[in-house]
C-alpha positions as CSV (number, residue, x, y, z in Angstrom):
1,M,121.0,-154.2,58.7
2,L,120.8,-150.4,58.9
3,A,118.0,-148.5,57.2
4,R,118.9,-146.2,54.3
5,G,120.0,-142.8,55.4
6,A,121.1,-143.9,58.9
7,N,123.8,-142.0,60.7
8,T,126.8,-144.1,59.7
9,P,130.4,-143.1,59.3
10,E,129.9,-143.4,55.5
11,S,126.9,-141.1,55.5
12,R,128.7,-138.5,57.7
13,T,131.7,-138.4,55.5
14,A,129.7,-138.4,52.2
15,W,129.8,-135.0,50.4
16,R,129.3,-133.5,47.0
17,P,131.3,-130.6,45.5
18,W,129.6,-127.2,45.6
19,P,129.1,-126.1,41.9
20,T,128.5,-122.4,42.6
21,G,131.6,-122.3,44.8
22,I,133.7,-123.9,42.1
23,A,132.4,-121.3,39.6
24,A,133.1,-118.5,42.1
25,A,136.7,-119.8,42.6
26,I,137.2,-119.8,38.8
27,A,135.9,-116.3,38.5
28,W,138.2,-115.0,41.3
29,T,141.1,-116.9,39.7
30,A,140.4,-115.1,36.5
31,F,140.3,-111.8,38.2
32,G,143.6,-112.4,40.0
33,A,145.2,-113.6,36.7
34,I,144.0,-110.5,34.8
35,T,145.3,-108.2,37.5
36,W,148.6,-110.0,37.8
37,R,149.6,-110.9,34.2
38,W,147.9,-108.1,32.1
39,P,150.2,-105.1,32.2
40,N,148.8,-101.8,33.4
41,K,148.4,-98.9,31.0
42,V,150.2,-96.1,32.7
43,A,147.9,-93.1,33.3
44,G,149.4,-89.8,34.5
45,V,152.8,-89.8,36.0
46,S,153.1,-93.3,37.5
47,D,151.8,-96.8,37.3
48,W,149.0,-98.0,39.6
49,A,150.4,-99.1,43.0
50,Y,149.2,-102.2,44.9
51,T,148.4,-104.1,41.7
52,G,150.4,-107.2,42.9
53,E,148.8,-107.1,46.3
54,L,145.3,-107.0,44.7
55,S,146.1,-110.0,42.5
56,I,147.4,-112.0,45.5
57,A,144.2,-111.2,47.5
58,A,142.1,-112.3,44.6
59,L,144.0,-115.6,44.2
60,A,143.8,-116.2,47.9
61,A,140.0,-115.7,47.8
62,A,139.8,-118.1,44.9
63,A,141.8,-120.8,46.8
64,L,139.6,-120.3,49.9
65,L,136.4,-120.7,47.8
66,A,137.8,-123.8,46.1
67,L,138.7,-125.3,49.4
68,I,135.2,-124.8,50.7
69,A,133.6,-126.0,47.5
70,F,135.5,-129.3,47.6
71,A,135.7,-129.8,51.4
72,G,132.0,-129.4,52.0
73,P,130.9,-129.8,55.6
74,R,134.4,-130.7,56.6
75,A,135.6,-127.2,56.0
76,P,136.8,-125.5,59.2
77,L,134.0,-122.9,59.4
78,P,131.8,-121.7,62.3
79,R,128.4,-123.2,62.7
80,G,126.0,-121.7,60.2
81,A,128.7,-120.0,58.2
82,L,128.7,-122.6,55.4
83,A,124.9,-122.2,54.8
84,K,125.3,-118.4,54.6
85,L,128.2,-118.7,52.3
86,H,126.3,-121.1,50.0
87,A,123.3,-118.6,49.9
88,A,125.6,-115.8,48.9
89,G,127.4,-117.9,46.3
90,P,126.0,-116.1,43.2
91,W,127.1,-112.8,44.6
92,R,130.6,-114.0,44.9
93,I,130.6,-114.8,41.2
94,A,129.0,-111.4,40.3
95,L,131.5,-109.5,42.4
96,A,134.5,-111.2,40.7
97,L,133.0,-110.4,37.3
98,V,132.4,-106.8,38.2
99,L,135.9,-106.3,39.6
100,S,137.4,-107.9,36.5
101,A,135.4,-105.6,34.2
102,W,136.4,-102.6,36.4
103,E,140.1,-103.6,36.2
104,I,140.1,-104.0,32.5
105,L,138.3,-100.8,31.7
106,T,140.5,-98.7,34.0
107,A,144.0,-100.0,34.8
108,K,144.5,-102.3,31.8
109,T,143.0,-100.3,28.9
110,A,142.3,-96.8,30.3
111,T,138.9,-96.9,28.5
112,L,137.4,-95.0,31.4
113,P,139.5,-91.9,31.8
114,T,141.3,-91.0,35.0
115,P,141.0,-89.5,37.5
116,F,137.3,-89.8,37.2
117,F,137.5,-93.6,37.1
118,A,140.1,-95.2,39.3
119,P,140.9,-99.0,39.3
120,P,140.2,-101.2,42.4
121,Q,143.9,-101.0,43.5
122,A,143.6,-97.2,43.8
123,L,141.1,-97.7,46.6
124,I,143.6,-99.9,48.4
125,E,146.2,-97.2,48.0
126,V,143.9,-94.5,49.4
127,Y,143.1,-96.5,52.5
128,V,146.6,-97.7,53.1
129,D,148.5,-94.5,52.4
130,D,146.0,-91.8,53.4
131,W,144.4,-93.4,56.4
132,P,145.5,-90.6,58.8
133,R,143.8,-88.0,56.5
134,L,140.7,-90.2,56.2
135,G,140.6,-90.7,60.0
136,D,141.0,-86.9,60.6
137,S,138.2,-86.2,58.1
138,A,135.9,-88.8,59.7
139,L,136.6,-87.3,63.2
140,N,135.8,-83.8,61.9
141,S,132.6,-85.0,60.3
142,L,131.5,-86.7,63.5
143,R,132.4,-83.5,65.5
144,L,130.2,-81.4,63.2
145,L,127.4,-84.0,63.3
146,G,127.6,-83.9,67.1
147,L,127.5,-80.2,67.3
148,G,124.6,-80.0,64.9
149,V,122.6,-82.5,66.9
150,A,123.4,-80.7,70.1
151,Y,122.5,-77.3,68.7
152,G,119.3,-78.6,67.1
153,G,118.3,-80.4,70.3
154,V,118.8,-77.3,72.5
155,A,117.0,-75.1,70.0
156,G,114.1,-77.6,69.6
157,L,113.8,-77.8,73.4
158,L,113.7,-74.1,73.9
159,I,111.3,-73.5,71.0
160,G,109.0,-76.4,72.2
161,V,108.9,-75.0,75.8
162,S,108.3,-71.5,74.5
163,I,105.4,-72.7,72.3
164,G,103.8,-74.4,75.3
165,W,104.5,-71.5,77.6
166,S,103.3,-68.6,75.5
167,R,100.4,-68.7,73.1
168,R,101.7,-65.7,71.2
169,I,105.1,-67.4,70.6
170,G,103.3,-70.6,69.4
171,Y,101.2,-68.5,67.1
172,W,104.1,-67.1,65.2
173,V,106.8,-69.8,65.6
174,H,105.1,-72.8,64.0
175,P,102.4,-71.6,61.7
176,V,103.4,-73.6,58.6
177,L,101.3,-76.7,59.5
178,R,98.0,-74.8,59.4
179,V,96.3,-75.2,56.0
180,R,93.7,-73.0,54.3
181,I,91.7,-74.6,51.5
182,V,90.2,-72.3,49.0
183,P,87.9,-74.0,46.4
184,T,87.6,-71.7,43.3
185,P,85.6,-72.5,40.2
186,H,87.2,-71.2,37.0
187,R,84.0,-69.4,36.0
188,R,84.2,-67.3,39.2
189,I,88.0,-67.2,39.7
190,R,88.1,-63.3,39.3
191,Q,85.5,-63.0,42.0
192,H,87.6,-65.1,44.5
193,H,91.2,-64.4,43.5
194,N,91.4,-61.6,46.2
195,R,91.3,-64.3,48.9
196,C,94.7,-65.5,47.6
197,R,96.2,-62.2,46.6
198,Q,98.5,-62.2,49.6
199,L,100.2,-65.3,51.1
200,D,99.4,-65.2,54.8
201,P,102.5,-66.6,56.7
202,R,100.2,-68.0,59.4
203,F,99.1,-70.9,57.2
204,Q,99.7,-72.7,53.9
205,T,97.1,-72.0,51.2
206,L,95.8,-74.9,49.0
207,L,93.7,-73.8,46.0
208,L,91.1,-76.2,44.6
209,T,89.8,-76.1,41.1
210,R,87.1,-78.3,39.4
211,D,89.4,-79.9,36.9
212,G,92.6,-79.9,39.0
213,T,94.5,-77.5,36.7
214,V,96.3,-74.3,37.6
215,P,94.3,-71.2,36.8
216,R,95.5,-69.0,34.0
217,G,94.9,-65.4,33.1
218,I,95.4,-64.0,36.6
219,P,99.1,-63.7,37.2
220,Q,98.7,-62.1,40.6
221,L,96.8,-65.2,41.9
222,R,98.8,-66.4,44.9
223,A,98.7,-69.9,46.5
224,D,101.2,-72.2,48.1
225,C,100.0,-75.1,46.0
226,V,97.2,-76.1,43.8
227,A,95.5,-79.5,44.1
228,A,96.5,-81.4,40.9
229,S,93.6,-84.0,41.0
230,S,90.2,-83.5,39.6
231,Q,88.8,-85.7,42.4
232,A,90.0,-83.3,45.1
233,W,86.9,-81.1,44.6
234,G,84.5,-83.9,45.4
235,V,86.6,-85.1,48.3
236,F,86.7,-81.7,50.0
237,A,83.0,-81.2,49.4
238,R,82.3,-84.4,51.4
239,I,84.7,-83.2,54.1
240,A,83.0,-79.8,54.3
241,G,79.6,-81.5,54.4
242,V,78.2,-79.6,51.4
243,P,77.1,-80.6,47.8
244,A,79.9,-80.2,45.3
245,D,78.1,-77.3,43.5
246,K,78.0,-75.4,46.8
247,L,81.7,-75.7,47.6
248,G,82.9,-72.9,45.4
249,G,83.8,-69.7,47.3
250,M,84.1,-71.5,50.7
251,E,87.3,-71.3,52.8
252,L,88.3,-74.2,55.0
253,L,90.8,-74.0,57.8
254,A,92.7,-77.1,59.1
255,D,94.8,-77.0,62.3
256,R,98.3,-78.3,62.7
257,D,97.1,-81.9,63.1
258,G,95.1,-81.8,59.9
259,W,91.7,-81.5,61.5
260,L,89.1,-79.4,59.8
261,R,88.3,-76.7,62.4
262,A,86.6,-73.8,60.6
263,R,84.5,-73.2,57.5
264,G,83.8,-69.8,55.9
265,A,80.8,-69.3,53.8
266,P,81.0,-67.8,50.2
267,G,81.2,-64.0,50.2
268,Q,82.0,-63.9,53.9
269,R,84.3,-61.0,54.8
270,E,85.3,-61.7,58.4
271,W,85.9,-64.8,60.4
272,S,84.3,-65.4,63.8
273,D,83.8,-68.0,66.5
274,A,80.6,-69.1,64.7
275,D,82.8,-70.5,61.9
276,M,84.3,-73.2,64.2
277,V,83.1,-76.6,63.2
278,C,85.0,-78.6,65.8
279,Q,85.2,-77.3,69.4
280,S,86.5,-78.6,72.6
281,G,83.4,-77.7,74.6
282,A,85.1,-75.0,76.7
283,P,85.0,-71.8,74.6
284,A,84.8,-69.4,77.5
285,E,88.1,-70.5,79.1
286,S,90.0,-70.8,75.8
287,S,88.7,-67.5,74.4
288,H,89.8,-65.6,77.5
289,G,92.2,-62.8,76.5
290,L,91.3,-62.9,72.8
291,K,89.5,-59.6,72.8
292,G,91.1,-57.0,70.6
293,W,92.3,-59.4,67.9
294,D,90.8,-59.5,64.5
295,G,88.4,-62.3,63.7
296,L,90.9,-64.6,61.8
297,T,93.7,-64.1,64.4
298,A,91.3,-64.9,67.3
299,L,90.0,-67.9,65.4
300,L,93.6,-69.2,64.8
301,L,94.5,-68.7,68.5
302,R,91.5,-70.5,69.6
303,M,92.3,-73.4,67.3
304,D,95.7,-73.6,68.8
305,G,94.4,-73.3,72.3
306,E,91.7,-76.0,71.8
307,P,93.4,-78.9,70.0
308,V,91.4,-81.9,69.0
309,R,91.9,-84.7,71.5
310,F,90.9,-88.3,71.6
311,V,88.4,-89.0,74.4
312,K,87.7,-92.6,75.5
313,G,85.7,-93.6,78.5
314,G,85.3,-90.0,79.5
315,F,89.1,-89.5,79.7
316,V,91.3,-87.4,77.4
317,H,94.0,-89.6,75.8
């Protein structure tokens, strides 16, 4: 006597119909019948081509789904395909319903106007009749994409090498990643608005206010962006290492990697090396050749020449 569930010929041949597959077969049959038996409403100068072919394809899909639904594991499918098909069963139903609604609203009733809304068989017509033009367009697009990638790669390589080779080129070519933070209380905004009167192309200017609102009443105030959060004031005060009530009027400079590198005191007119808050430890070497520059330019050049690096075990990483 064999235990229940043993691997017997009866258990191997036992199967149950797949309900979702049956529902999907019915949905695709309905789509095929709608496409085939419901006359098209002529739009424009001619009827929609490939309507019969679309209906045949829908009915063939319905027959295949019905075969799989009733055959179960005996269906001639590759290993694992049956499980994947069962998992995607609801999508088969949804796709048939969407195609049916699309067909009714376009080819059968012209509820959606042409040529803005074409029926499903119009896509078949495009791919079958216009495939040479589509292929030519795809090749031209790939050609333009390849040329763009090639030109961009060459330009990026040349610019990258130039930035590494010349400090002056690096100073002007890629300044957008430097950030200047200007905390400005509303009660003293007229006192500090001269700091932002001109947008310096060497860095982006971020204006901080106590309440996170854009200052009004001074149309000539210039800044690339204004912090829109009332919490930004306290956050930058902690970053600068000063109390929140002492942050107003300061200027903070961040390098291209986002590190805070310099801090200017309220009322300060010129920048100098003393304003650096994060140094590499070799100012003499990095500052060589900076004489003759104004304080801010020399400071920015030194920030670029002394990037912040991660040191572990006495080695730079």
